[in-house]
VEXTI-719816 format. One record per residue (C-alpha): residue number from 1; residue in three letters; x, y, z. Coordinates in Angstrom, 1 decimal, padded with zeros to 4 digits. Layout:
<rs>
   num   residuo       xx       yy       zz
   NUM       ALA        X        Y        Z
...
</rs>
This chain:
<rs>
   num   residuo       xx       yy       zz
     1       MET   -048.4   -051.5   -090.4
     2       ASN   -048.3   -050.3   -086.8
     3       GLU   -051.7   -049.4   -085.5
     4       ARG   -050.7   -045.9   -084.6
     5       ILE   -049.2   -045.3   -088.1
     6       ARG   -052.5   -046.7   -089.6
     7       GLU   -054.5   -044.2   -087.5
     8       LEU   -052.4   -041.3   -088.6
     9       TRP   -052.7   -042.6   -092.2
    10       ASP   -056.5   -042.7   -092.0
    11       LYS   -056.6   -039.2   -090.4
    12       ALA   -054.4   -037.8   -093.2
    13       ALA   -056.5   -039.5   -095.8
    14       LYS   -059.8   -038.2   -094.4
    15       SER   -058.5   -034.6   -094.0
    16       THR   -057.1   -034.4   -097.5
    17       ALA   -059.6   -036.2   -099.7
    18       ALA   -061.0   -033.9   -102.3
    19       TYR   -064.2   -035.9   -102.5
    20       PRO   -066.1   -037.5   -099.6
    21       SER   -065.7   -040.9   -101.3
    22       GLY   -061.9   -040.4   -101.3
    23       GLN   -061.7   -041.5   -104.9
    24       ASN   -059.8   -038.5   -106.1
    25       ASN   -056.3   -039.8   -107.1
    26       SER   -054.9   -036.6   -108.6
    27       TRP   -051.3   -035.6   -108.0
    28       GLU   -052.3   -032.6   -105.9
    29       THR   -054.4   -034.8   -103.7
    30       GLN   -051.5   -037.3   -103.2
    31       VAL   -049.1   -034.4   -102.4
    32       ASN   -051.6   -033.0   -099.9
    33       PHE   -052.0   -036.4   -098.3
    34       ILE   -048.2   -037.0   -098.0
    35       ASP   -047.7   -033.5   -096.5
    36       LYS   -050.5   -034.1   -093.9
    37       PHE   -049.2   -037.6   -093.1
    38       ALA   -045.7   -036.3   -092.5
    39       GLU   -047.0   -033.4   -090.4
    40       LEU   -049.0   -035.8   -088.2
    41       ILE   -045.9   -038.0   -087.6
    42       VAL   -043.6   -035.1   -086.8
    43       ALA   -046.2   -033.6   -084.4
    44       GLU   -046.5   -036.9   -082.6
    45       MET   -042.7   -037.2   -082.3
    46       LEU   -042.4   -033.6   -081.0
    47       HIS   -045.1   -034.4   -078.5
    48       THR   -042.9   -037.3   -077.2
    49       CYS   -039.9   -035.0   -076.9
    50       GLU   -042.0   -032.4   -075.0
    51       GLU   -043.3   -035.0   -072.6
    52       HIS   -039.8   -036.0   -071.6
    53       PRO   -037.6   -032.9   -071.6
    54       GLY   -034.9   -034.6   -069.5
    55       TRP   -034.3   -037.6   -071.7
    56       SER   -031.3   -037.9   -074.0
    57       GLY   -031.6   -038.1   -077.7
    58       ARG   -031.1   -041.9   -077.6
    59       MET   -033.8   -042.4   -075.0
    60       ILE   -036.3   -040.3   -077.0
    61       GLY   -035.3   -042.2   -080.2
    62       GLU   -036.0   -045.5   -078.5
    63       GLN   -039.4   -044.2   -077.2
    64       ILE   -040.3   -043.0   -080.8
    65       LYS   -039.3   -046.4   -082.3
    66       GLN   -041.4   -048.2   -079.7
    67       HIS   -044.3   -045.9   -080.1
    68       PHE   -044.4   -046.4   -083.9
    69       GLY   -043.3   -050.0   -083.8
    70       VAL   -040.3   -049.6   -086.1
    71       ASP   -036.7   -050.8   -086.0
    72       ASN   -033.7   -049.2   -087.5
    73       ALA   -033.8   -049.8   -091.3
</rs>
């Protein structure tokens, strides 16, 4: 897993754990985690777009792929 994605994963996990130990595995906790993880990824992508207002969609897409260390699937 890309290091930045891992950092966002950890941040989402810490902010949504129902118990300090993080041992709660309820459906609600999982949904909250997924929502938070998605929010963090989208926020990071929006930040990239805002940093480069003159870039084309293709250029921003390439920057986001590079930032998250992903290829087209």
